[in-house]
N, C-alpha and C positions, 0 to 999 in steps of 0.2 A: 863582454856580452855573455849571457847565460842562456842556454836553450834546454827546454824539456820537450822531448818528442813523445807524444801520447797517441796510442791507437790500439787496435785489436791484435789478436794473436797472428803471427806470421805476416804482418802487414809491412815489414821492411824497416821497423824502427831501429834495429841494431846494425843495419847495413851502411852506416855512414863511414867515411874515411877518417881515420884518426892518424895524424902525422906523427905525433910523439907524445910523450908523457904517459899518464897512467889511465889504462882502461881496466875496469874492475867490476865484477858483479856486486851489486849493492850488499848482498848478504856477506860476502867476503870482506868488503870494506868495513862493515859494522863489527864483524868479528875482530878485525885488526884494531878498530877504535876501542873496543872494550878491553882488549889485551893491553893497549897503550895506557888506558885509564888505570888498570890494575897495576901496571909497572910503575907509573908515576906516583900513585898512592902509596905503594910499598916503599918508595924512595923518599917520600916527603917527611921531613923532620920538623916536628912542631917546636915552637919556642917554649922551652920549659919555664922560662922566667915570667911568662905571661899567664896570669891566673885565669884569664878569660881568653882561651885560644880562639883565634879568628877562624871562621869556616874556610876550608880549602876547596877550591873548585878546580878539578883536574882538567876540565874541558878546554880551557884556554891554552895551557901548554900542549895538550894533544893537538889542537888546531895549529899551533906553531910548528910542531913536528911534521904534520901533514903538509903545511905550506912550504916548508923547507924541501920536502921531497917532491912535490908536484905543484906546478903553477896552473895545470889544467887536469881535471879529472873527468873521465867519461864513465858514467854509471850505466851498466846494463841492468834492466829490470828494477827500477827504483820502486820499491814496495816497502810498506811498513806494516808488519804483523806482530811485532814484539813490543810489549809495553816498555821494556828497558831501553829499546831504541827510540821509541816515540817520545820519551820524557827528556831526551838530551838533544834531539835534532835541532831545535830552535837555537839553542846556545851554540852548538857546534857550527852550524852553517852560517850563523850571524858572524862568528869570528872568521870563518873561511872567506865569506864574501868581503868582509872588511879588510882582509889581508890581500884582496885582489885575486883570489883563486877563481879561475874560470871553470864552470861546471856545464857539462853536456850530459843529459840523462834520457833514458828511454823508460817508458812505463806504460802499462796497459790500463792505468787509472788516471783520470784527470786529477789535478791537484786537489780540488774540493772533495774528491772521493778517497783520498789517501787515508788509511787507518779508519775506514768507514765503520761506524758502530764499534770502534775499539774501546777497550777498558780505559776509563778516565780520559776520554777523547777531548774533553774541554781543555785539558792541559796541553794537548797537542795542536789544537786549532791555530794558535798564534804562529806556528811554524808555516802553515799554509800561506799566511799573509807574507811572511819573509820570502817564501819560494816564489810567489806570484809577483812580488815587487822586483825580484831580480831575474825573472825568467821570461823569455819569449816562448809561448806555448805553441808548438807546431803539431797539428793533428794529422796523423797518417792512418787513416781508417778507410781503406778501399773496400772492405768487406770481403777481401780475398785472403785466404791463408796460404801464403806462398810456400810455406814448408810442405804442406800436403799437396798443393797444386803442382809442385816441381818434381813429385815422385814419379819419374818415368820408368825406372827400372828398380823395382823393389827387390831387396835381398832378404833372405830368410834369416832374420835375427830376432824375430818375435814369434814364440811358439805358443799356440793356443791349446791349452790342455783340454778344453771342451771338445776338441776334435780328436782326442786320444791322448790320455796322460802318459801312457807308456811310450808312445811315439815321440812326444815332446821331450820326455826325459832322455830317451835314446839320442835324439838330435842334439840336445844340450851336451851330453857326454861326448858325442862325436866331435862337436865343434871345440869343446874344451881340449880334447886330445890333440886336435890340429893346432890350436893356439899354443899349447905346451911344446909342441915339436919345434916351434919357432923361438923358444926361450932357451937360454943357457942355464938351466936350473932343473931341480927336481920338484915334484909335487910335495908340498909340506905346509905345516901351519906357519903363520907369521903373526908376530905381536908388535903393535905400535904402542909407544908410551906418549900420551898426549895430555898436557895439563895435569900430569901426575897420575893419570889413569892408564891402565893397560887395556888395550883393545886387541883381541885375538881373533883371527880368522882361521878356520880349520883347514881350508883348501886353497892354496895359492901356488903359482909356478912363475917365478920371475916377476914380471910386471902384469901378470894375469891373475885376477881374483875370481874364484868360483864361490859364490855366496848364496844365501837364501834371503827372502824377504824378512824373515824373523831375525836373522843375524843383523841386518842393517836397519830395520825400521821398527822392530819390536823391543829395541833396547834404547836407553836414554842417550842416543847420539844426536849431535847437533851440527850446525853448518860448519863449524871449525873442524869437526871430526871428518865430515864428508870432504872437506877441502884437502885434508891430509891424504885421504884415499885417492882423490883425483890427481894429486901431485905425484903419487907413487905408482899407481896402476894405470896402464894405458888402455886396458880392456877389463870390463867388469861384467860378469855373468850374475844375474839375479834370478833365482829359481822360486817357483811357487808363490807368485804374487796373487793374493785373493782379490775378489771384487771388493773394492773399498767403498765405505759409506761413512756417514756421520758418526756412527757408533765407534768407528775406528779412527776417530779424529786425530789423535796424537800420531798414530802410525801413518795416516794420510798426510799430515803436515810434514813428517820426516821424509816421506817418499817424494813429495813435491820439492822439498829442499834438496834432496839427493839428486833428483833428475836435473834440477836447475844447475847444480854444481858440476855434475858430470858433463852436461851439455856445454856449459861455459868453458870448461877445460878441454873440450873436444875429446873426451874419453869415449872409446867404443863401448857399446852396450848390447848385451844379449840377454833376453829375458824369456821366462816361461810364466804364463799366467792362466788363471782359471777361465778368463773370458777374453775376447778380442780387445785390443787397446781402446777402441772407441767406446766400449762399454765397461771400462775398468773402474769407473766411479759411478756410484748410484747416489743421487742426492736425496733419496727418500729418507726422511728423519725417523729413526726408530722411536716407538712410543715411550721407551724407558730411557732415552738418551739423557735427559736432564736429571735423572735420578741415579746415574752411574756413580760408582765409588769415586772415580776420578773427578767428576764434577762436584760432588759433595765435598770432597777434601779441599779442592781449589776454592770453592765458595766459602768454606770455613776459614781457610787461611787468609782470604781477602776480606773476611767479615762482610760478605754479601748475602743478603736474604733473598729468598726465592721471588719475592714480590718487588724487589728494588729495581731501579732503572738499569744498573750494571748487570743484572741477571740476563738481560737481553743483549749483552755485548757479544761481538763476534767470536770471542774466545770460548763462549759457551754454545753459540748457535751454529758454528762451523761455516758461517757466511763467507769468510775469507778463503777457506779451503775449497768451497764450491766454485768461487770465482777463479781461483788460481789453477784449478785442475784443467781448465780449458787450455791453459798454456802447457801444462804437462802432457796432455794428449797430443797437442801439436808437435811438441818436441820429441815425444816417443815415435811419432810417425816419421819424422826426419831422421832420427837416430838409427832406425832400422833399414834405411835406404842404402843402396850401393854408393850413391853420391857422398853421403856422410862419411862412409868408411874410406872412400877414395880421398876425400879431403884430409882425413887423418894421415893417410900415407904420405901426402904431399908436405905435411907440416911436422912429421915425426922427427 
């Protein structure tokens, strides 16, 4: 039996009991899948005696590896935003289902809305049929966001700079000092090597990271990088988050992925931002959004003209970011609460 739980933010989709096997955020799962694909491709030896080498599909051996590891996989936040993921899901999950893997997933999109308006979505649509053929869809949409409704005792871990930037900075400095006093280390830079790249943070102390929005979201970091951060640091401070909008689409996408990853790993979060968390994202589209250098370069790389159908894909319109930010706001609300920090203490 396969189950997909679909509903709004904070509606209780992730609160099921999982007895054993693998529970994983979908972003983390796909990061692992792509790493396995790369590893299998690098080890594949072509038959030199064959003048017409047969095409090699690494998806089947990847599915075999996943099947050996898990007979049941529980996905949190099943979402498809990346074209590289979208193009392989049908083959991957067909193999997994044929191998008898049981899948339970939560999503805030119904199957028919997955990868909505995505680039080359016509190639993705067959996967929706595979999913619906193997899934019982359970809708959990009470209209209540239990993350925000449960905030009885808010703790001060979100500092609004619009109420005084100097006060917010001083509060962040004070809290970082308190957190450092609980670590057996000194304040110093730390460098990670991930997929052959060095990622350096200027200010860390033990398992506490004091960073800025620019350090984390204005650089080409992705889900796998954020997963490394979540696995090493138990507390992350993010300073100077601006009000995000569709003109900052790449930074917004990274921020959404970062919060998803930190939340899923139960990392404690402290932030300072230009506006209250409820107003952190403005979905007003700037007049020059479609003429930005980033958009022009991407359209050139993909050979997409301004008047083509693919020009209205969500990779350009920011539709997916607008949709996903509701989840981010909900999670930010919970992550600043005393209950969330107490939960971390119980599971540390």
